[in-house]
FITI-156978 format. One record per residue (C-alpha): residue in three letters; x, y, z. Coordinates in steps of 0.02 Angstrom, whole numbers, plus 32768, in hexadecimal, padded with zeros to 4 digits. Layout:
% FITI-156978
ALAXYZ
...
END
This chain:
% FITI-156978
MET81597BA283DC
SER81D77C278394
LYS819A7CDB8361
ARG818C7D0982AB
LYS82167DA1827E
LYS81D57E2F823E
ARG81F17E588191
ASP820D7EE8813D
GLY81E07EB08084
ILE82747EBA804F
VAL82EA7E328027
ARG83897E1C7FB3
ARG83877D7C7F38
LYS84147D017F1C
ALA841E7D1F7E6C
SER84167DEB7E6D
GLN84897E767EB9
PHE83E17EEB7ECA
TRP83627EE27F61
TRP82AE7EAC7F29
CYS82107EDE7F8D
THR81657E8B7F99
TYR80C77EF17FB7
VAL80167EE27F90
ASP7FCD7F4B7F09
SER7F337FA87F29
SER7ED57F0D7ECA
GLY7F227EA87F3D
LYS7F8E7E4A7EDF
ARG804C7E3A7F20
VAL80BB7E867ED2
ARG81877E517EC9
ARG81DF7ED27E7F
SER829D7F157E92
THR82E77F987ECB
GLY837D7FBF7E4B
THR83F87FED7EDD
THR845E7F987F53
SER844F7FF37FE3
LYS83C27FBF8047
ARG83BA8072809A
GLU837180987FEB
ALA83207FFE7FCF
ILE82A88023805A
ALA827F80D78026
LEU824580887F82
ARG81DA801F7FDF
THR818F80918037
LYS816E81117FB6
TRP8134806D7F3A
LEU80A780527FCC
ALA806B810A7FEA
GLU8054810E7F20
GLU7FE5808C7F44
TRP7F9180C67FC3
SER7F76815C7F68
LYS7F1E80F57EE7
THR7EA780907F69
ALA7E6E81237FB9
HIS7E5581987F28
ASP7DDE81017ED3
ILE7D69810E7F61
GLN7CD0813C7F19
PRO7C3C817E7F9B
ASP7B9C811A7F70
ARG7B2F81B47F9A
ALA7B6082927F76
PHE7B6F82F48023
GLY7AD083427FF1
GLN7A7382997FE2
LEU7AA8828780A7
ALA7A85831F80F1
ILE79D8831D80BA
MET79BA827F80FC
TYR7A1782AF81B4
LEU7988833381A1
GLN790482D38180
GLY792582558212
THR792D82E28289
LYS788683298265
END
C-alpha cells in the first residue's frame, strides 16, 4: 500500500491562476479560500496567518466553568 502524501493545504485549481488554501475554522467547518496570489510562498504565509487567527478565536472563546477563587476554596477545603 502506498503512503499518503503530506499536504500543506495549498492547491492550485485548474481554472484559476491563484493558489487556494483549505483549513478548518473555529467552528469546525472546512474553509476553502483563494489567497489571491500566484506565489506559493505568499499563499503558505497567508494560510499560516489565517490558521493563527482561527486558533486565537478558539483559544480566547474558552470560558472556565469555575473562577480561580472557587477553585482555591475547593482546594483548601480538600486539604483539611
